[in-house]
MIVODREN-121144 format. One record per residue (C-alpha): residue in three letters; x, z, y. Coordinates in steps of 0.2 Angstrom, whole numbers. Layout:
MIVODREN-121144
<vovex resn="ALA" east="X" up="Z" north="Y"/>
...
end
This chain:
MIVODREN-121144
<vovex resn="MET" east="10" up="453" north="-6"/>
<vovex resn="PRO" east="-2" up="440" north="1"/>
<vovex resn="VAL" east="-11" up="427" north="-10"/>
<vovex resn="PHE" east="-20" up="416" north="1"/>
<vovex resn="LYS" east="-37" up="411" north="-7"/>
<vovex resn="LEU" east="-40" up="392" north="-2"/>
<vovex resn="GLY" east="-56" up="384" north="2"/>
<vovex resn="GLU" east="-57" up="365" north="3"/>
<vovex resn="LEU" east="-70" up="353" north="12"/>
<vovex resn="PHE" east="-69" up="334" north="8"/>
<vovex resn="CYS" east="-57" up="340" north="-6"/>
<vovex resn="GLY" east="-53" up="322" north="-14"/>
<vovex resn="PRO" east="-45" up="322" north="-31"/>
<vovex resn="GLY" east="-33" up="337" north="-27"/>
<vovex resn="GLY" east="-18" up="331" north="-18"/>
<vovex resn="ILE" east="-19" up="345" north="-5"/>
<vovex resn="ALA" east="-24" up="358" north="-18"/>
<vovex resn="TYR" east="-10" up="353" north="-30"/>
<vovex resn="GLY" east="3" up="354" north="-16"/>
<vovex resn="ALA" east="-4" up="371" north="-11"/>
<vovex resn="MET" east="-3" up="378" north="-29"/>
<vovex resn="THR" east="14" up="372" north="-32"/>
<vovex resn="ALA" east="21" up="378" north="-15"/>
<vovex resn="LYS" east="35" up="391" north="-18"/>
<vovex resn="ILE" east="46" up="400" north="-6"/>
<vovex resn="GLU" east="61" up="412" north="-7"/>
<vovex resn="ASP" east="49" up="427" north="-8"/>
<vovex resn="VAL" east="39" up="422" north="-23"/>
<vovex resn="SER" east="25" up="434" north="-19"/>
<vovex resn="TYR" east="18" up="423" north="-6"/>
<vovex resn="SER" east="7" up="410" north="-14"/>
<vovex resn="ILE" east="-9" up="400" north="-12"/>
<vovex resn="GLU" east="-23" up="399" north="-25"/>
<vovex resn="HIS" east="-39" up="389" north="-27"/>
<vovex resn="GLN" east="-55" up="398" north="-22"/>
<vovex resn="TRP" east="-68" up="384" north="-20"/>
<vovex resn="ALA" east="-69" up="365" north="-15"/>
<vovex resn="THR" east="-82" up="353" north="-11"/>
<vovex resn="ASP" east="-84" up="334" north="-11"/>
<vovex resn="TYR" east="-98" up="321" north="-11"/>
<vovex resn="ASP" east="-90" up="310" north="-24"/>
<vovex resn="ARG" east="-94" up="315" north="-42"/>
<vovex resn="ASP" east="-79" up="307" north="-50"/>
<vovex resn="THR" east="-68" up="315" north="-37"/>
<vovex resn="CYS" east="-75" up="332" north="-41"/>
<vovex resn="LYS" east="-72" up="329" north="-60"/>
<vovex resn="THR" east="-54" up="325" north="-57"/>
<vovex resn="TYR" east="-52" up="340" north="-46"/>
<vovex resn="VAL" east="-59" up="352" north="-59"/>
<vovex resn="GLN" east="-49" up="344" north="-73"/>
<vovex resn="ASN" east="-32" up="346" north="-64"/>
<vovex resn="ILE" east="-34" up="361" north="-52"/>
<vovex resn="CYS" east="-47" up="373" north="-59"/>
<vovex resn="PRO" east="-52" up="368" north="-77"/>
<vovex resn="GLN" east="-57" up="386" north="-81"/>
<vovex resn="ALA" east="-68" up="388" north="-66"/>
<vovex resn="PRO" east="-78" up="371" north="-64"/>
<vovex resn="GLU" east="-92" up="381" north="-55"/>
<vovex resn="THR" east="-80" up="383" north="-40"/>
<vovex resn="VAL" east="-80" up="364" north="-36"/>
<vovex resn="ILE" east="-97" up="359" north="-28"/>
<vovex resn="HIS" east="-102" up="341" north="-29"/>
<vovex resn="GLU" east="-113" up="339" north="-14"/>
<vovex resn="ASP" east="-115" up="330" north="3"/>
<vovex resn="ILE" east="-107" up="341" north="16"/>
<vovex resn="ARG" east="-122" up="338" north="27"/>
<vovex resn="THR" east="-134" up="347" north="15"/>
<vovex resn="LEU" east="-122" up="360" north="9"/>
<vovex resn="ASP" east="-126" up="378" north="14"/>
<vovex resn="LEU" east="-109" up="383" north="21"/>
<vovex resn="THR" east="-114" up="401" north="21"/>
<vovex resn="SER" east="-116" up="402" north="2"/>
<vovex resn="LEU" east="-97" up="400" north="-1"/>
<vovex resn="GLU" east="-85" up="414" north="-6"/>
<vovex resn="PRO" east="-74" up="422" north="7"/>
<vovex resn="ILE" east="-57" up="413" north="10"/>
<vovex resn="ASP" east="-40" up="416" north="18"/>
<vovex resn="ALA" east="-36" up="398" north="21"/>
<vovex resn="LEU" east="-46" up="382" north="24"/>
<vovex resn="ALA" east="-40" up="364" north="21"/>
<vovex resn="PHE" east="-51" up="349" north="26"/>
<vovex resn="GLY" east="-46" up="331" north="26"/>
<vovex resn="PHE" east="-61" up="325" north="35"/>
<vovex resn="PRO" east="-66" up="307" north="32"/>
<vovex resn="CYS" east="-55" up="294" north="41"/>
<vovex resn="ASN" east="-66" up="279" north="39"/>
<vovex resn="ASP" east="-71" up="279" north="58"/>
<vovex resn="PHE" east="-53" up="283" north="64"/>
<vovex resn="SER" east="-43" up="271" north="53"/>
<vovex resn="VAL" east="-36" up="255" north="61"/>
<vovex resn="VAL" east="-41" up="246" north="46"/>
<vovex resn="GLY" east="-60" up="249" north="49"/>
<vovex resn="GLU" east="-71" up="246" north="65"/>
<vovex resn="GLN" east="-63" up="261" north="74"/>
<vovex resn="LEU" east="-80" up="268" north="79"/>
<vovex resn="GLY" east="-73" up="286" north="80"/>
<vovex resn="MET" east="-86" up="299" north="85"/>
<vovex resn="ASP" east="-99" up="285" north="86"/>
<vovex resn="GLY" east="-98" up="282" north="68"/>
<vovex resn="VAL" east="-106" up="290" north="53"/>
<vovex resn="TYR" east="-91" up="299" north="47"/>
<vovex resn="GLY" east="-82" up="303" north="64"/>
<vovex resn="PRO" east="-92" up="319" north="68"/>
<vovex resn="LEU" east="-90" up="327" north="50"/>
<vovex resn="TYR" east="-75" up="337" north="56"/>
<vovex resn="LEU" east="-88" up="348" north="64"/>
<vovex resn="TYR" east="-91" up="355" north="47"/>
<vovex resn="GLY" east="-73" up="361" north="46"/>
<vovex resn="VAL" east="-75" up="369" north="63"/>
<vovex resn="GLU" east="-91" up="378" north="57"/>
<vovex resn="THR" east="-83" up="384" north="42"/>
<vovex resn="LEU" east="-69" up="392" north="52"/>
<vovex resn="LYS" east="-82" up="401" north="63"/>
<vovex resn="ILE" east="-91" up="408" north="47"/>
<vovex resn="TYR" east="-76" up="414" north="37"/>
<vovex resn="LYS" east="-62" up="416" north="50"/>
<vovex resn="PRO" east="-48" up="412" north="38"/>
<vovex resn="GLN" east="-30" up="416" north="43"/>
<vovex resn="TRP" east="-25" up="398" north="44"/>
<vovex resn="PHE" east="-31" up="380" north="41"/>
<vovex resn="LEU" east="-24" up="363" north="38"/>
<vovex resn="ALA" east="-34" up="348" north="44"/>
<vovex resn="GLU" east="-29" up="330" north="40"/>
<vovex resn="ASN" east="-33" up="313" north="46"/>
<vovex resn="VAL" east="-25" up="295" north="49"/>
<vovex resn="GLY" east="-14" up="292" north="63"/>
<vovex resn="GLY" east="-27" up="281" north="71"/>
<vovex resn="LEU" east="-36" up="297" north="75"/>
<vovex resn="ARG" east="-25" up="299" north="91"/>
<vovex resn="LYS" east="-32" up="283" north="99"/>
<vovex resn="ALA" east="-51" up="284" north="93"/>
<vovex resn="ASN" east="-63" up="283" north="108"/>
<vovex resn="ASP" east="-49" up="280" north="120"/>
<vovex resn="GLY" east="-40" up="296" north="114"/>
<vovex resn="THR" east="-55" up="307" north="118"/>
<vovex resn="ALA" east="-60" up="310" north="100"/>
<vovex resn="PHE" east="-43" up="318" north="96"/>
<vovex resn="ALA" east="-44" up="329" north="112"/>
<vovex resn="GLN" east="-61" up="334" north="108"/>
<vovex resn="ILE" east="-57" up="339" north="90"/>
<vovex resn="LEU" east="-42" up="350" north="96"/>
<vovex resn="GLU" east="-53" up="358" north="109"/>
<vovex resn="GLU" east="-66" up="363" north="95"/>
<vovex resn="LEU" east="-53" up="370" north="84"/>
<vovex resn="ARG" east="-45" up="380" north="98"/>
<vovex resn="GLY" east="-63" up="386" north="102"/>
<vovex resn="ALA" east="-65" up="392" north="84"/>
<vovex resn="GLY" east="-51" up="405" north="88"/>
<vovex resn="TYR" east="-35" up="396" north="82"/>
<vovex resn="THR" east="-18" up="391" north="89"/>
<vovex resn="VAL" east="-16" up="373" north="83"/>
<vovex resn="VAL" east="0" up="363" north="80"/>
<vovex resn="PRO" east="-4" up="344" north="78"/>
<vovex resn="HIS" east="9" up="333" north="72"/>
<vovex resn="LEU" east="11" up="315" north="65"/>
<vovex resn="TYR" east="19" up="317" north="48"/>
<vovex resn="LYS" east="29" up="302" north="42"/>
<vovex resn="PHE" east="29" up="306" north="24"/>
<vovex resn="GLU" east="43" up="294" north="19"/>
<vovex resn="ARG" east="55" up="305" north="30"/>
<vovex resn="TYR" east="51" up="319" north="18"/>
<vovex resn="GLY" east="56" up="310" north="2"/>
<vovex resn="VAL" east="39" up="303" north="-2"/>
<vovex resn="PRO" east="41" up="285" north="-9"/>
<vovex resn="GLN" east="28" up="278" north="3"/>
<vovex resn="ALA" east="27" up="274" north="22"/>
<vovex resn="ARG" east="11" up="285" north="25"/>
<vovex resn="HIS" east="8" up="292" north="42"/>
<vovex resn="ARG" east="-5" up="306" north="44"/>
<vovex resn="ILE" east="-10" up="317" north="58"/>
<vovex resn="ILE" east="-10" up="335" north="51"/>
<vovex resn="ILE" east="-16" up="350" north="62"/>
<vovex resn="ILE" east="-11" up="367" north="57"/>
<vovex resn="GLY" east="-20" up="382" north="64"/>
<vovex resn="ILE" east="-17" up="400" north="64"/>
<vovex resn="ARG" east="-30" up="413" north="69"/>
<vovex resn="ASN" east="-26" up="419" north="87"/>
<vovex resn="ASP" east="-25" up="438" north="82"/>
<vovex resn="ILE" east="-11" up="435" north="69"/>
<vovex resn="ASN" east="7" up="436" north="76"/>
<vovex resn="VAL" east="13" up="421" north="66"/>
<vovex resn="THR" east="20" up="405" north="73"/>
<vovex resn="TYR" east="20" up="389" north="63"/>
<vovex resn="ARG" east="33" up="376" north="66"/>
<vovex resn="VAL" east="34" up="358" north="59"/>
<vovex resn="PRO" east="47" up="357" north="45"/>
<vovex resn="SER" east="61" up="346" north="48"/>
<vovex resn="PRO" east="63" up="330" north="38"/>
<vovex resn="ALA" east="82" up="332" north="38"/>
<vovex resn="PRO" east="84" up="341" north="22"/>
<vovex resn="TYR" east="76" up="326" north="13"/>
<vovex resn="ALA" east="86" up="313" north="21"/>
<vovex resn="TYR" east="97" up="310" north="6"/>
<vovex resn="ILE" east="83" up="309" north="-7"/>
<vovex resn="ASP" east="80" up="292" north="-15"/>
<vovex resn="ASN" east="62" up="288" north="-9"/>
<vovex resn="SER" east="62" up="270" north="-14"/>
<vovex resn="CYS" east="46" up="264" north="-23"/>
<vovex resn="GLY" east="57" up="256" north="-37"/>
<vovex resn="THR" east="64" up="272" north="-42"/>
<vovex resn="ALA" east="48" up="281" north="-40"/>
<vovex resn="ILE" east="39" up="269" north="-52"/>
<vovex resn="GLU" east="53" up="266" north="-65"/>
<vovex resn="ASN" east="63" up="282" north="-66"/>
<vovex resn="PRO" east="59" up="289" north="-77"/>
<vovex resn="PRO" east="48" up="276" north="-86"/>
<vovex resn="ILE" east="30" up="279" north="-87"/>
<vovex resn="PRO" east="25" up="285" north="-104"/>
<vovex resn="SER" east="17" up="272" north="-115"/>
<vovex resn="ASN" east="2" up="285" north="-118"/>
<vovex resn="ALA" east="0" up="289" north="-99"/>
<vovex resn="HIS" east="-18" up="290" north="-93"/>
<vovex resn="ASN" east="-24" up="278" north="-79"/>
<vovex resn="ASN" east="-11" up="265" north="-83"/>
<vovex resn="GLU" east="-22" up="250" north="-87"/>
<vovex resn="LYS" east="-15" up="234" north="-80"/>
<vovex resn="THR" east="-27" up="223" north="-69"/>
<vovex resn="LYS" east="-30" up="206" north="-76"/>
<vovex resn="GLN" east="-24" up="193" north="-62"/>
<vovex resn="SER" east="-32" up="176" north="-61"/>
<vovex resn="GLU" east="-21" up="161" north="-64"/>
<vovex resn="THR" east="-21" up="157" north="-45"/>
<vovex resn="VAL" east="-15" up="175" north="-40"/>
<vovex resn="VAL" east="-1" up="174" north="-53"/>
<vovex resn="ARG" east="4" up="157" north="-46"/>
<vovex resn="ARG" east="3" up="164" north="-28"/>
<vovex resn="LEU" east="14" up="179" north="-32"/>
<vovex resn="GLU" east="27" up="169" north="-40"/>
<vovex resn="TYR" east="31" up="161" north="-23"/>
<vovex resn="ILE" east="31" up="178" north="-14"/>
<vovex resn="LYS" east="47" up="187" north="-14"/>
<vovex resn="PRO" east="49" up="206" north="-13"/>
<vovex resn="GLY" east="43" up="212" north="4"/>
<vovex resn="GLU" east="34" up="196" north="8"/>
<vovex resn="ASN" east="15" up="193" north="9"/>
<vovex resn="ALA" east="4" up="178" north="8"/>
<vovex resn="PHE" east="8" up="173" north="26"/>
<vovex resn="THR" east="26" up="176" north="27"/>
<vovex resn="ALA" east="30" up="168" north="10"/>
<vovex resn="SER" east="33" up="149" north="8"/>
<vovex resn="LEU" east="17" up="144" north="-1"/>
<vovex resn="PRO" east="11" up="127" north="-7"/>
<vovex resn="GLU" east="-4" up="121" north="3"/>
<vovex resn="GLU" east="-16" up="124" north="-12"/>
<vovex resn="LEU" east="-11" up="143" north="-13"/>
<vovex resn="ARG" east="-12" up="147" north="5"/>
<vovex resn="LEU" east="-25" up="158" north="12"/>
<vovex resn="ASN" east="-37" up="153" north="26"/>
<vovex resn="VAL" east="-39" up="170" north="34"/>
<vovex resn="LEU" east="-38" up="171" north="53"/>
<vovex resn="GLY" east="-30" up="186" north="62"/>
<vovex resn="ALA" east="-22" up="193" north="46"/>
<vovex resn="LYS" east="-5" up="186" north="47"/>
<vovex resn="ILE" east="4" up="203" north="49"/>
<vovex resn="SER" east="-7" up="211" north="35"/>
<vovex resn="GLN" east="-3" up="217" north="18"/>
<vovex resn="ILE" east="-13" up="204" north="9"/>
<vovex resn="TYR" east="-4" up="200" north="-7"/>
<vovex resn="LYS" east="12" up="209" north="-1"/>
<vovex resn="ARG" east="24" up="213" north="-15"/>
<vovex resn="LEU" east="34" up="229" north="-14"/>
<vovex resn="ASP" east="52" up="229" north="-9"/>
<vovex resn="PRO" east="59" up="241" north="-23"/>
<vovex resn="SER" east="74" up="247" north="-12"/>
<vovex resn="LYS" east="62" up="254" north="1"/>
<vovex resn="PRO" east="47" up="266" north="1"/>
<vovex resn="ALA" east="30" up="257" north="-3"/>
<vovex resn="TYR" east="18" up="252" north="11"/>
<vovex resn="THR" east="3" up="263" north="13"/>
<vovex resn="VAL" east="-7" up="266" north="-3"/>
<vovex resn="THR" east="-26" up="263" north="2"/>
<vovex resn="GLY" east="-42" up="266" north="-7"/>
<vovex resn="SER" east="-47" up="248" north="-6"/>
<vovex resn="GLY" east="-41" up="234" north="-17"/>
<vovex resn="GLY" east="-51" up="219" north="-14"/>
<vovex resn="GLY" east="-45" up="203" north="-6"/>
<vovex resn="GLY" east="-27" up="204" north="-11"/>
<vovex resn="THR" east="-24" up="222" north="-5"/>
<vovex resn="HIS" east="-20" up="231" north="-22"/>
<vovex resn="ILE" east="-1" up="233" north="-19"/>
<vovex resn="TYR" east="9" up="221" north="-29"/>
<vovex resn="HIS" east="24" up="223" north="-41"/>
<vovex resn="TRP" east="41" up="216" north="-34"/>
<vovex resn="SER" east="46" up="207" north="-50"/>
<vovex resn="GLU" east="30" up="206" north="-61"/>
<vovex resn="PRO" east="16" up="195" north="-55"/>
<vovex resn="ARG" east="3" up="208" north="-55"/>
<vovex resn="ALA" east="-5" up="222" north="-45"/>
<vovex resn="LEU" east="1" up="240" north="-48"/>
<vovex resn="THR" east="-8" up="251" north="-61"/>
<vovex resn="ASN" east="-17" up="266" north="-55"/>
<vovex resn="ARG" east="-3" up="277" north="-63"/>
<vovex resn="GLU" east="10" up="268" north="-53"/>
<vovex resn="ARG" east="0" up="270" north="-37"/>
<vovex resn="ALA" east="-2" up="289" north="-42"/>
<vovex resn="ARG" east="17" up="290" north="-43"/>
<vovex resn="LEU" east="19" up="283" north="-25"/>
<vovex resn="GLN" east="7" up="297" north="-20"/>
<vovex resn="THR" east="18" up="309" north="-30"/>
<vovex resn="PHE" east="5" up="315" north="-42"/>
<vovex resn="PRO" east="13" up="320" north="-59"/>
<vovex resn="ASP" east="10" up="309" north="-74"/>
<vovex resn="THR" east="0" up="323" north="-82"/>
<vovex resn="TYR" east="-13" up="322" north="-68"/>
<vovex resn="VAL" east="-28" up="314" north="-76"/>
<vovex resn="PHE" east="-40" up="305" north="-64"/>
<vovex resn="GLN" east="-59" up="303" north="-70"/>
<vovex resn="GLY" east="-70" up="288" north="-67"/>
<vovex resn="SER" east="-69" up="269" north="-68"/>
<vovex resn="LYS" east="-53" up="260" north="-64"/>
<vovex resn="GLU" east="-60" up="256" north="-47"/>
<vovex resn="SER" east="-66" up="274" north="-44"/>
<vovex resn="VAL" east="-48" up="280" north="-48"/>
<vovex resn="ARG" east="-40" up="268" north="-37"/>
<vovex resn="LYS" east="-51" up="274" north="-22"/>
<vovex resn="GLN" east="-47" up="292" north="-26"/>
<vovex resn="ILE" east="-28" up="289" north="-27"/>
<vovex resn="GLY" east="-29" up="280" north="-11"/>
<vovex resn="MET" east="-38" up="293" north="-1"/>
<vovex resn="ALA" east="-27" up="307" north="-7"/>
<vovex resn="VAL" east="-14" up="316" north="2"/>
<vovex resn="PRO" east="3" up="315" north="-6"/>
<vovex resn="CYS" east="6" up="331" north="-16"/>
<vovex resn="LYS" east="24" up="332" north="-11"/>
<vovex resn="GLY" east="20" up="330" north="7"/>
<vovex resn="ALA" east="7" up="344" north="6"/>
<vovex resn="ARG" east="18" up="355" north="-3"/>
<vovex resn="ILE" east="32" up="354" north="10"/>
<vovex resn="ILE" east="19" up="359" north="24"/>
<vovex resn="PHE" east="12" up="373" north="14"/>
<vovex resn="GLU" east="29" up="380" north="10"/>
<vovex resn="ALA" east="33" up="380" north="29"/>
<vovex resn="LEU" east="17" up="389" north="32"/>
<vovex resn="LEU" east="21" up="402" north="18"/>
<vovex resn="ARG" east="38" up="404" north="26"/>
<vovex resn="SER" east="30" up="407" north="43"/>
<vovex resn="PHE" east="19" up="421" north="36"/>
<vovex resn="ALA" east="33" up="428" north="26"/>
<vovex resn="GLY" east="45" up="429" north="41"/>
<vovex resn="ILE" east="58" up="417" north="33"/>
<vovex resn="ASP" east="67" up="405" north="44"/>
<vovex resn="TYR" east="68" up="386" north="40"/>
<vovex resn="GLU" east="74" up="370" north="49"/>
<vovex resn="TRP" east="60" up="364" north="60"/>
<vovex resn="ILE" east="57" up="351" north="74"/>
<vovex resn="GLU" east="45" up="350" north="89"/>
<vovex resn="PRO" east="28" up="343" north="85"/>
<vovex resn="ASN" east="25" up="325" north="90"/>
<vovex resn="ILE" east="9" up="315" north="89"/>
<vovex resn="CYS" east="17" up="299" north="95"/>
<vovex resn="GLU" east="24" up="285" north="84"/>
end
């Protein structure tokens, strides 16, 4: 029975791919396997090869999508593309379609037109809905429909699916119009009783002493002193800090700067940046999280080895899709194609 061969644009370190490859359903004959992937970042490609397709490194193409010959790729049954979010994120300048990265989704549309896969998954930040006063999102959906697909966009709040992190992402599932299959958004109800606290995710089980990517960041004496005044869940602006440890940053008082995790709750969003007090900080130790701890919040297994410098790895982890969240969506897709019922909810792109 069907094995969907997956191609990936803007593949990142493999959060989507790992979720796809580990997706299992009642009918085990339905599965997803790697066919090819491409990304512009060299370290990211090395990470993807090592963990997703170590026996086929030639299937991961390190190239800028703007110069890649899309017609040279192998045929696929499915496509995933987490097109760059820089111009849609509320953290950035929100240039949307007017930015350098905003229009890159068009390469996904072009790939759909060339290979006509049975289905696709497209991913971006929640801010996509509001970019260019909402016109960017409408344009993207129109282009995807124009490529021949019925689309189901939804704002997934991954903490509701057992992921130990408040991470909200727009994910668009598309099924080719000539295929009589309906995808429905999987309900978060089955995951309501899962402990999704960041404390449990980071400490249970303990991270092995020989785990990769687990080097601690050296904190300056000033940062250590500042963190000693900040309680779990507080940041540099909500904590009661002595005058000499306060930050003079205008317009950032509701930010995550020097924010310590509350171990009883999901973490706040793991990002690819880390400067200026945005590393994500441990609730009891006066330090930033290690990359391995951040990877746990993104539900990567401890055996997943990231390539590159510590800064490169931090960026890769922050840009990834949580493996567990991706797997849940892919399992719903597989059940849809297999004709297996599952608990679902109506799609919703609002907060």
